[in-house]
Backbone as JSON, one array per atom type, in Angstrom:
{
  "sequence": "NFFGWILNKIRNQILKLSYLFYYIDEAQYWGNKLIPFTKKIISKEKIKYVIATGGPFMSNYWASVLKQKNPEIKLIQDLRDEWNETRNFILKSHKNKSYQYEKFALNNCDALVTTSIGLNNLFKKKGLVR",
  "N": [[10.21, -28.81, 19.89], [7.88, -29.32, 22.64], [7.63, -27.01, 24.26], [8.51, -24.98, 22.55], [6.52, -25.19, 20.62], [4.26, -24.33, 22.06], [5.03, -21.67, 22.65], [5.08, -20.67, 20.04], [2.36, -20.84, 19.35], [1.28, -18.95, 21.14], [2.61, -16.65, 20.25], [1.51, -16.45, 17.65], [-1.15, -15.84, 18.26], [-0.87, -13.34, 19.47], [0.09, -11.91, 17.28], [-2.19, -12.02, 15.64], [-3.9, -10.42, 17.15], [-2.59, -7.98, 16.89], [-3.22, -7.4, 14.28], [-5.61, -6.1, 14.39], [-4.97, -3.47, 14.64], [-2.9, -2.97, 12.83], [-3.95, -3.66, 10.2], [-3.6, -3.52, 7.5], [-0.85, -2.92, 6.55], [2.53, -2.27, 7.73], [3.02, 0.31, 6.91], [0.75, 1.82, 7.08], [0.35, 3.9, 8.86], [2.17, 5.85, 8.21], [1.67, 8.24, 6.9], [1.24, 10.76, 8.29], [3.77, 11.74, 8.9], [5.23, 11.25, 6.59], [4.03, 12.58, 4.33], [4.23, 15.51, 4.82], [7.06, 15.66, 4.96], [7.95, 14.68, 2.44], [6.74, 16.55, 0.77], [8.23, 18.84, 1.36], [10.77, 18.07, 0.39], [10.2, 17.7, -2.34], [9.53, 20.31, -3.08], [11.9, 21.72, -2.4], [13.91, 20.4, -3.91], [12.91, 20.49, -6.43], [11.54, 18.3, -7.6], [10.11, 16.24, -10.07], [9.12, 13.74, -10.68], [7.8, 10.9, -9.05], [8.32, 7.73, -7.75], [6.65, 5.01, -6.48], [7.06, 2.08, -4.73], [5.6, -0.97, -3.99], [5.41, -3.77, -1.88], [5.65, -2.31, 1.43], [2.2, -1.94, 0.77], [0.77, 0.33, 1.46], [2.53, 2.4, 1.13], [2.28, 2.98, -1.53], [-0.3, 3.99, -1.52], [0.06, 6.32, 0.07], [1.75, 7.72, -1.59], [-0.03, 8.36, -3.61], [-1.74, 10.06, -2.24], [0.06, 12.12, -1.84], [0.44, 12.86, -4.52], [-2.11, 13.81, -5.08], [-2.13, 16.1, -3.53], [-0.13, 17.47, -4.73], [-0.46, 18.04, -7.7], [1.18, 18.59, -9.85], [3.35, 16.87, -9.94], [4.55, 13.81, -11.4], [3.36, 10.63, -10.94], [4.48, 7.38, -10.55], [3.4, 4.21, -10.11], [4.72, 1.3, -8.82], [4.18, -1.94, -8.75], [4.67, -5.1, -7.36], [3.42, -7.32, -6.49], [0.15, -8.78, -5.99], [-2.33, -6.8, -4.42], [-4.51, -7.19, -2.53], [-5.44, -9.81, -2.81], [-4.38, -12.19, -1.61], [-4.58, -11.77, 1.07], [-5.48, -12.06, 4.51], [-8.01, -10.84, 6.29], [-9.15, -9.77, 9.47], [-11.51, -8.42, 10.09], [-14.36, -7.54, 8.11], [-14.68, -4.86, 7.49], [-12.07, -3.92, 7.53], [-11.01, -5.2, 5.3], [-12.59, -4.02, 3.27], [-11.74, -1.37, 3.52], [-9.04, -1.6, 2.81], [-9.29, -2.34, 0.13], [-10.4, 0.03, -0.81], [-8.21, 1.76, -0.46], [-6.42, 0.6, -2.28], [-7.78, 1.01, -4.71], [-7.86, 3.83, -4.76], [-5.1, 4.42, -4.88], [-4.34, 3.3, -7.34], [-5.94, 4.62, -9.13], [-5.08, 7.18, -9.02], [-2.64, 7.77, -10.26], [-0.01, 8.37, -12.63], [1.21, 6.48, -14.14], [1.49, 2.92, -14.26], [3.52, 0.32, -13.24], [4.15, -3.07, -13.48], [5.25, -6.34, -12.46], [4.62, -8.37, -14.13], [2.66, -9.42, -16.98], [0.41, -10.77, -16.24], [-0.11, -9.81, -13.64], [-0.65, -7.15, -14.22], [-2.94, -7.55, -15.77], [-4.63, -8.54, -13.79], [-5.12, -6.25, -12.22], [-6.38, -4.73, -14.2], [-8.64, -6.29, -14.67], [-9.99, -5.91, -12.31], [-10.78, -3.41, -12.72], [-9.07, -1.31, -12.16], [-7.03, -0.25, -13.61], [-6.33, 1.97, -16.15]],
  "CA": [[9.77, -29.4, 21.14], [6.57, -28.89, 23.11], [7.72, -25.63, 24.74], [8.58, -24.14, 21.36], [5.2, -25.23, 19.99], [3.4, -23.47, 22.89], [5.44, -20.28, 22.39], [4.66, -20.32, 18.69], [0.91, -20.62, 19.4], [1.07, -17.66, 21.83], [3.08, -15.62, 19.31], [0.53, -16.31, 16.57], [-2.34, -15.16, 18.79], [-0.5, -11.94, 19.66], [0.13, -11.33, 15.94], [-3.57, -11.83, 15.2], [-4.42, -9.26, 17.87], [-1.98, -6.78, 16.32], [-3.88, -7.13, 13.01], [-6.72, -5.17, 14.61], [-4.43, -2.12, 14.5], [-2.11, -2.94, 11.6], [-4.67, -4.62, 9.38], [-3.16, -3.47, 6.1], [0.58, -3.2, 6.67], [3.24, -1.38, 8.64], [3.08, 1.68, 6.39], [-0.56, 2.5, 7.08], [0.39, 5.1, 9.7], [3.3, 6.7, 7.82], [1.24, 9.46, 6.23], [1.38, 12.0, 9.07], [5.16, 12.2, 8.81], [5.74, 11.1, 5.23], [3.51, 13.59, 3.39], [4.9, 16.81, 4.97], [8.48, 15.52, 4.66], [8.16, 14.57, 1.0], [6.37, 17.83, 0.15], [9.39, 19.72, 1.5], [11.82, 17.61, -0.53], [9.74, 17.99, -3.7], [9.65, 21.75, -3.29], [13.3, 22.14, -2.32], [14.72, 19.79, -4.97], [12.2, 20.62, -7.71], [11.29, 16.93, -8.09], [8.98, 16.16, -10.99], [8.64, 12.36, -10.76], [7.86, 10.09, -7.83], [8.05, 6.31, -7.97], [6.31, 4.31, -5.24], [7.14, 0.63, -4.89], [4.93, -1.73, -2.93], [4.93, -3.45, -0.58], [4.28, -2.29, 1.9], [1.31, -1.33, -0.2], [0.32, 1.65, 1.87], [3.43, 3.41, 0.58], [1.65, 3.37, -2.8], [-1.44, 4.84, -1.18], [0.55, 7.63, 0.52], [2.26, 8.42, -2.78], [-1.21, 8.9, -4.3], [-2.16, 11.23, -1.46], [1.04, 13.14, -2.18], [0.11, 13.29, -5.89], [-3.34, 14.6, -5.01], [-1.78, 17.39, -2.95], [0.86, 18.08, -5.64], [-0.82, 17.49, -9.01], [2.21, 18.83, -10.86], [4.3, 15.75, -10.02], [4.14, 12.6, -12.12], [3.47, 9.49, -10.03], [4.59, 6.05, -11.14], [3.18, 3.15, -9.13], [5.46, 0.08, -9.16], [3.64, -3.02, -7.92], [5.33, -6.37, -7.62], [2.52, -8.38, -6.03], [-1.23, -8.36, -5.88], [-2.5, -6.01, -3.2], [-5.47, -7.73, -1.55], [-5.95, -11.15, -3.15], [-3.94, -13.27, -0.72], [-4.57, -11.25, 2.44], [-6.51, -12.52, 5.43], [-8.44, -9.76, 7.16], [-9.97, -10.21, 10.59], [-12.82, -7.78, 9.97], [-14.74, -7.18, 6.75], [-14.45, -3.42, 7.32], [-10.65, -3.76, 7.21], [-10.86, -5.62, 3.9], [-13.18, -2.98, 2.43], [-10.86, -0.19, 3.57], [-7.85, -1.91, 2.03], [-9.68, -2.25, -1.28], [-10.54, 1.46, -1.13], [-6.85, 2.29, -0.59], [-5.88, 0.09, -3.54], [-8.46, 1.72, -5.79], [-7.39, 5.22, -4.75], [-3.7, 4.46, -5.31], [-4.2, 2.98, -8.76], [-6.68, 5.6, -9.93], [-4.45, 8.49, -8.87], [-1.24, 7.73, -10.68], [0.18, 8.68, -14.04], [1.64, 5.25, -14.8], [1.58, 1.73, -13.42], [4.5, -0.67, -13.66], [3.99, -4.34, -12.76], [6.32, -7.3, -12.76], [4.19, -9.33, -15.14], [1.42, -9.11, -17.69], [-0.66, -11.35, -15.43], [-0.42, -8.89, -12.55], [-1.3, -6.0, -14.84], [-4.28, -7.99, -16.14], [-5.41, -8.63, -12.56], [-5.58, -4.9, -11.89], [-7.34, -4.34, -15.24], [-9.88, -7.05, -14.42], [-10.67, -5.27, -11.18], [-11.17, -2.06, -13.14], [-8.21, -0.35, -11.49], [-6.02, 0.24, -14.52], [-6.92, 2.59, -17.34]],
  "C": [[8.44, -28.79, 21.58], [6.58, -27.44, 23.57], [7.76, -24.65, 23.57], [7.24, -24.07, 20.65], [4.23, -24.3, 20.73], [3.74, -22.0, 22.64], [5.0, -19.8, 21.02], [3.15, -20.04, 18.65], [0.59, -19.27, 20.06], [1.46, -16.52, 20.91], [2.06, -15.38, 18.2], [-0.73, -15.59, 17.04], [-2.06, -13.67, 19.01], [-0.45, -11.23, 18.3], [-1.28, -11.08, 15.42], [-4.19, -10.62, 15.88], [-3.86, -7.97, 17.28], [-2.62, -6.42, 14.99], [-5.11, -6.24, 13.17], [-6.26, -3.73, 14.4], [-3.64, -1.94, 13.22], [-2.73, -3.93, 10.62], [-4.26, -4.58, 7.93], [-1.68, -3.8, 6.05], [1.23, -2.13, 7.53], [3.29, 0.06, 8.18], [1.77, 2.44, 6.51], [-0.57, 3.75, 7.93], [1.52, 6.06, 9.34], [2.88, 8.09, 7.35], [1.47, 10.75, 6.98], [2.78, 12.57, 9.02], [5.65, 12.23, 7.36], [5.3, 12.23, 4.29], [4.18, 14.95, 3.6], [6.39, 16.76, 4.6], [8.72, 15.48, 3.16], [7.75, 15.85, 0.27], [7.52, 18.82, 0.22], [10.49, 19.35, 0.51], [11.44, 17.95, -1.97], [9.91, 19.47, -4.02], [11.11, 22.19, -3.35], [14.12, 21.64, -3.52], [14.09, 19.88, -6.36], [11.97, 19.26, -8.39], [10.03, 16.92, -8.95], [8.36, 14.77, -11.05], [8.81, 11.67, -9.42], [7.51, 8.66, -8.22], [7.8, 5.67, -6.61], [6.3, 2.81, -5.52], [6.46, -0.04, -3.71], [5.32, -3.18, -3.01], [6.04, -2.92, 0.34], [3.4, -1.45, 0.98], [0.84, 0.06, 0.2], [1.29, 2.75, 1.44], [2.91, 3.88, -0.77], [0.46, 4.28, -2.56], [-0.95, 6.24, -0.79], [1.13, 8.41, -0.64], [1.1, 9.03, -3.57], [-1.78, 10.11, -3.56], [-1.24, 12.4, -1.77], [0.75, 13.71, -3.57], [-1.13, 14.18, -5.88], [-3.06, 16.0, -4.48], [-0.8, 18.18, -3.82], [0.6, 17.58, -7.05], [0.22, 17.71, -10.09], [3.23, 17.7, -10.97], [3.69, 14.61, -10.83], [4.4, 11.42, -11.2], [3.46, 8.18, -10.81], [4.43, 5.04, -10.01], [3.86, 1.89, -9.64], [4.98, -1.01, -8.22], [4.22, -4.35, -8.34], [4.5, -7.57, -7.2], [1.09, -7.86, -6.06], [-1.43, -7.74, -4.5], [-3.34, -6.75, -2.16], [-5.85, -9.19, -1.74], [-5.56, -12.23, -2.15], [-3.92, -12.86, 0.76], [-5.71, -11.85, 3.24], [-6.82, -11.39, 6.39], [-9.32, -10.31, 8.27], [-11.39, -9.68, 10.46], [-13.1, -7.42, 8.52], [-14.5, -5.69, 6.48], [-12.99, -3.14, 6.98], [-10.4, -4.12, 5.74], [-11.41, -4.55, 2.96], [-12.3, -1.74, 2.38], [-9.61, -0.42, 2.73], [-8.14, -1.86, 0.54], [-9.87, -0.8, -1.71], [-9.17, 2.11, -1.32], [-6.23, 1.87, -1.92], [-6.48, 0.85, -4.72], [-7.97, 3.16, -5.9], [-5.98, 5.31, -5.32], [-3.57, 4.24, -6.82], [-4.96, 3.93, -9.66], [-6.07, 6.99, -9.87], [-2.96, 8.42, -9.17], [-1.18, 8.03, -12.18], [0.61, 7.44, -14.83], [1.71, 4.13, -13.78], [2.59, 0.78, -14.04], [4.25, -1.92, -12.82], [5.08, -5.29, -13.21], [5.92, -8.32, -13.82], [2.92, -8.85, -15.82], [0.24, -9.63, -16.87], [-1.08, -10.43, -14.29], [-1.13, -7.64, -13.1], [-2.74, -6.35, -15.22], [-5.19, -8.13, -14.92], [-5.96, -7.26, -12.17], [-6.58, -4.39, -12.92], [-8.69, -5.01, -15.0], [-10.68, -6.45, -13.28], [-11.1, -3.84, -11.5], [-10.31, -0.97, -12.54], [-7.13, 0.22, -12.39], [-6.72, 0.79, -15.75], [-6.4, 1.97, -18.59]]
}
């Protein structure tokens, strides 16, 4: 009905506004809590391997930050979708930042697992897979 259509339009505009703050995904602000917490677990449990599954894709980025701070762990990135290809960014700076995160995550892992050869080839084509 017309009332539902109006509410949907308002909702969509509010969502667009929220993209100014959450322009990548909901995990982009997890790092402040996630990194110290996982470092404790790794130390306490003597963990040697970490597997990060995206999305949200920023979990893959934070796993790479963790790997950088703990080079002794082996990081396996598990990606099931393309990271930036189908995303709509409001600002070009957000898009550039997201591509930087993707590059960092894929260049700072020990192994990459994808759901298809096509997805793996996409990352290779972008120069992100060794």
